[in-house]
N, C-alpha and C positions, 0 to 999 in steps of 0.2 A: 619395555612393556611385555608382560607375559602373554602367551597365546590365550590364556583364560581371560585376561583383561581385554585383549583385542576382540575376543568373541563376545564378551559382555557389551562392549561399546558398539559392536556391530548389531547386536540384538536390540540395544536401546535405540540406535539410529533407525533400524527397521521399524520398531514399534512407533516411533515418532511419525515416520512417514505414513504408516498404515492408519494411525489414529487421525491424521489430517485427511487422508484419503476417505475415511468413513464420514467425515464431516462435509465433504463436498456434495452439494446437492446434485443428484443425478439429472435433474431436469434443467441442466445448464442451457440446452437449446431453447427451451421455453422462456427461461429468464432472459436470454440474449435477445430473443424475438420481442419480448415485452419492453426491454430496455431500449432497443433500437426504435421502437414506435413511440417512445416517451416525448413529452414536450421539451425536456431538457436536451434531447438529441436534436430536435428541430431548432432550438436556440443555438446549439453548437454549430449547426449547418450555417446559420446566419452569421455567427461569429467568424467562422472559417472564411466565408465569402468576403466579409468586411475586412478582415486582416489581410487576406490575399490582395484585395484591391488597394488598401491603404499602404501596404508595404511593397507593392508591385512584385509579389512572389506568387508561386503556384499555389493552388488549393492544397496540394499534398504538403508543401512546405509550411503553409499556414496551420494545417491540422497538427503537424508535428510540433510546431512552436507552441500551440495551445496545450497539447498533451504534456510536453516537457515542462511548461510553466506550472501546470496544475500538479505534476509530480514533484517539482521542486518545492512548491508551497507545502505539499503533504509531508515531504521530507523535513523541511524546516520546522513545522509544527510538531512532528513526531520527535525530532531531536530536542526541541524546547520542552515538551512534556516529559520526556525521559530525564532531562537534566533537572527539571523541577522535582520529579519523583526521587532522583538520586539525592538532591539537596535535602529534601524532607526526611528521607531515610537516614542520612548522615546525622541530621539534627536529632532525630529520635534515638539513634544509637549513642549519641553523646549525652543524651538526657536533656536536650535543649527544649525550646518551646514546642508545645503541642497545639496543632491547629485543628 
């Protein structure tokens, strides 16, 4: 790879990071405060206590299990949707059925 290519890649990577940085809402503290006061968080508090009691684990462990489970669900659905998109794209490229 030439030094010019490396420089271009570095510029693109920097541009990607800066463009994402610009999209971040500066008021994250306000957003965090509002989110922590939401009914969903109160429901999670109840779920944490319930899981800790039913599984005989600490509240910390219960909170981690809940977060890991939600993240796994999110990952599974992201993978599923990505594969659906890939399949439809392949069909379109082959001139297959259009939905």
